[in-house]
N, C-alpha and C positions, 0 to 999 in steps of 0.2 A: 324713481322713474315717473315722470309726469306724462299722462296720456292726453292726446288731442281730444277735445270734446266731441261727442257724437250723439245723435238722436237715436241711433240704433240700440235696441235693447237685446243684448245677447243673454237671454234667460228664458226659462220655461221650455215648453215642448215645441220644437220647430221641425216638422216632418221634412225629411228629404224626399220630395215628392217623386212618384213614378211618372214616367212619360206615357200617356195613353195613346194608343195607335188604333186607327180605323182598320177595317178589314182589308183595305187596299195598301196598308203599310204606312200611310201618311199620319202625321200627328193629328190627334183628335182635339182641336182647340176648344170646341164647345164643351166637351166633357172636362177638359183641363180647367176651364173657367169655373164650372160648377164645383169641381173637386176642391179647388183652392178655397172657395167660399165656404164649403161644407166643413173643411178642416178648421178654419177659423171660427165658424159658428159653434164648433164642438170644443172650443177652449184652447186651441193652439195659438201661440203668440206670433207665429209667422210661418213661412214656408221657405224651403231651400230648393231651388230648381237647378237642374243640370248637374246633379251629383252622380256618383257611381250608380245609385239606385235608379236615377233618371236616364240611364243608358247614354250618358253624354258622349262617350267615344264613337257612338254610331250616328250621332246627329251632325248634320252639316252646319257650318257657321250660321248661315241664314236661318236655319231651323232653330238654333239656339236663341238667336235674337228675337225671333217671332214668339217663342215660348215665353221669354221674359216679358215681352210686350203684353201678351195675353194675361199673364198672372198679375202684373202690375195694374192693368186695366180692370181686372176682375175684382181685386181687393180695394182699389181706390184709396189707399192710405189707411185702411182699417187695421192692417197688420204688416209686419216686415216681409219684404221679398228679398231673399238673398240669392245672388247669382253664383253658381258654381263655376269656377274658372279652372277648367281642366283642358289642356291642349297638348299638342305635340311640341310646339315651339313657344319661346318666350314672346316673340313678336305677336303671335296670334293671341296669346293670353292677355297681353297689354291691350290689343285691339278690342277683345271681348270685354275687358274691364271698363274701357272707355265707353263702349256701347251701353253697358249696364248702367253706368252713371248717367248717360244721356236719356235713358229710358226711365230714370228715377227709381232704380232699385235702391234698397236700403243699405245693403252691404255686399261684401264679396266673401266667398269661401274659396280660398286659394289652395289648389292641389299642386303637388310636384308635377313635372311634365310626364305625359304618358310615354311609355316605351323606354326612354333613356333615363336610367337611374344614375345620375352623376355623383360626384363627390360633394362634400359639405359646402365647399366654396361655390360650386356651380348651382346647387339647389338653393342655397341662401340668396345668391344673386338673382335667381329666377323670381323668388318670392318678393324680394325687394323691388324688382322692376315692376311687378304688378302693383304692389302697394303704392309706389310713387307715381303710378300712371293716372291715378284718380284721387279724388278726395273722399271716396267712400270708406266707411268703416270696414276693416278687414279681419277675417278669421282664418288662421292657418289650419289646414287639415293635415294632421299627422297620422298616417296609416302605413307603417312600414311593412305590414303583412301583405297588403295589396300592391303597394307602389314601390317597395324595395328602397325607399328613402326614409331614414329615421331622423327626425328633427329632435335632438336631445334637449332636455330642459335648459341646459346652459346656453345652447345655441338660440333657443326661443327667447330667452331673457335678453340676449344680445340684440336679436331682431327687434324686440319691443323697445329697447333703449334707443335704437337708431331710427325707428319708424313709428312716429306718434299715432298713426292711424291703424296700427295693429292693436286690436282691442280684445281678441278672443282666440282660443285654441279649441279645435275639435280634436279630442284625444281618442285615438282608435288603435293604440298599440296593443290593447288587451291587458295592459299592466296598470292597475289602479294606482300603483305607487308613483306613476308619472304625475298624477294630479297633486299628490302631496308634495312632490319635488318642485313642481311649478309654483305652488302656493308659497313654499319656503323661499324661493328665489324672487318671486314677483309680487307677493302679497295679493292685493286686490287690483293690481295694475291690469291684469288680464282676466277676462271672464273665461272660465273653464267649462267646456261642454262635453258630455259623454257622447261618443260616436259609435258605440257598440251596444246593441239593444240589451243583451243579457248581462250587462254590467251596470245598468242604470242605478240600481239601489246602492251598490257598493261605491259607485262613482259619486253619488250625491253625498253619501256618508263621508267621503274623502274631501269634499268641498266643491264639487261641481255645481254650477247654478243653472245649467241648461242641458237639453238632450236633443241632439240631431237624430230623430227617430225614424225607423223604417216601418215597423208594424203599425205605427200611427196612421198610415195611409188607409188601413182597413178598420182600425180600432182606435180612433182618436180619443174618445172619452175614457176608455180604459187606460190609455197611455197617459193622459193628463192626470187621471186619478192616481195612478201609480207614482208619477213624479211628485205630485203634491203630498201624498202620504209619506214618500221617502224623505221629503224635506222636513216633515213634522217629527220624524224619528220613529223608532221601533214601536209597533203596536200590532195587535192581532189582525186588523183589517189589511195592513200592509203585507204581512206575511201571507195571508190568504190570497190576496190578489196577485202577488208576485209568484207564488207557487203555481197558481192557475196559468199565469201568463208565460212562464219561463219556456215551456216547450215551443211556443210560437215565437218568442223573442229569439230563441236560439237559431231559428231559420235565417236570421240576419247574418249569421257567421258562416253559412255554407257558401261554397263556390257558386252555387246557383241561387243565391239569395234573391236576385231579381225575379226569376221565374217563380220562386216559392212565395215571395211576398205578393206578387201579382195574382197568384193562385188563391191566396187568402182573400185578396180583394174580390176576386170573382165569387168566392164562396160566401162572402158577406154582402154581396150585391153592391160593392163600392168600386167596381172596376172590372177590367178584363185581363185575362192571362196573356194577351197578345204581347209579344216581344219582337224586337228587331234583330234579324240575323247579323252576326253568326249565332246568336242565341236562338233557341227553339223552345217552344213550350215543353214542359215535362211530358214524358210518355211512358207507357208500359208499367213495369213493376215500380219504377221510381215514382211515377205520378200516383199510383195506387197507394203506396206507403205514405206519401205526403198528404193525400186526401184523407186517409184514415186518421192521421194525427190531427189535421186541421179540423175535421168534422167532430172528432172526439172532444177536442178542446172547446169548440164552439157550443157543443151540446151541454158542456159543463160551465158555460160562462156565468159568472156571478150575476144573480138576478138584478141587483141594483145597477150594475154596469149595463146589462142588457136593456134596461128601461131607458137608458140615456142614449142608446145608439139605434133607435128605431128608424129615424129618418135617414134617407139615402141621398147621395149627391145627384 
C-alpha cells in the first residue's frame, strides 16, 4: 500500500486538549492560546482539538471553528494542530473538515458519528466521505467502548488501501493486540497511536509511535518523559515513572474523565475544572476521593519531573 505524502508527523505526544471555559460558560480563548503554546514548550509534538476530552459534542459549529482558529494562530506552525471531526451527521463532518483545511490545520482526527452507531458499511462510508472532502492527513479514531463502532484491523487496512490520505490510527479499544494486528496487516503504512492513557507503555512496546494523551494537559513533561522512556525500552526509570503516573493515567478511562482531568489541571495550576452541561464538576464524596488521589500522587511526583513543570500556562 502506497501512502499519499504528508507533512503531518503522526508521532510523539499529542495532547487531546481540554476546552477551557470562562465563568460565564463561554470558551476562554485567551487561556486556550496560552495552553497550546505551553504544551508545545514542554515537548509535545502537536495538539488535538475538539476531541472527546475537548467536550466537542457540547460545542456549536461556530465555536469549533473559532477554537481551531485560535490554536492555529497560537502555534503559528511550530507544531501540528489536529482537528477532531466528531459530529451527528456526515454532511456536518465534511463541512468541518473543509473548514479545518481552510484554517490550515495539519490533520484530521475522524470519529464515527455521535449517537447513531451504524453497521460497518455505513461507518466506513462516513469516514471515507470525510477523508475525501479535504487534502489533509487523516487519523481514524477507533474507540468502540465510547462510540459503539468498532473498526476492525482488516477494515482499517481496506480504508488505507482506498484512501491515500489516511495516515494514522488512534487505537482506543483497550486491546493492545490491535496494534500488533494492524502492524501485521499494514506494516509502516499507518502510524499507530495509543488513545488510552494507561496503556501507553504497553502500546509503545507493541509498536505504537505516538500518544493522543489526556493527562498531558496537566503534566506534559511527565507525559513526554514517559513516552520517550517507553520508546527506549525497559529500564528502572521507566518503571518508576510509570508506577507513579498510573493512578492518574487511569482517570482517563472513567466515564467522568473530562471532569477528572480538568480537576488535575486545576490542582496543578494548569487549568480550571469548569465543564459545560450536561457535565457538572465533581461534587461531594466523589470529588473528595478524586482530590485525595490527585493530591497524593502530586505530593509523590518524581523530583526530576517536578523540576521540569514549574512554569504554568
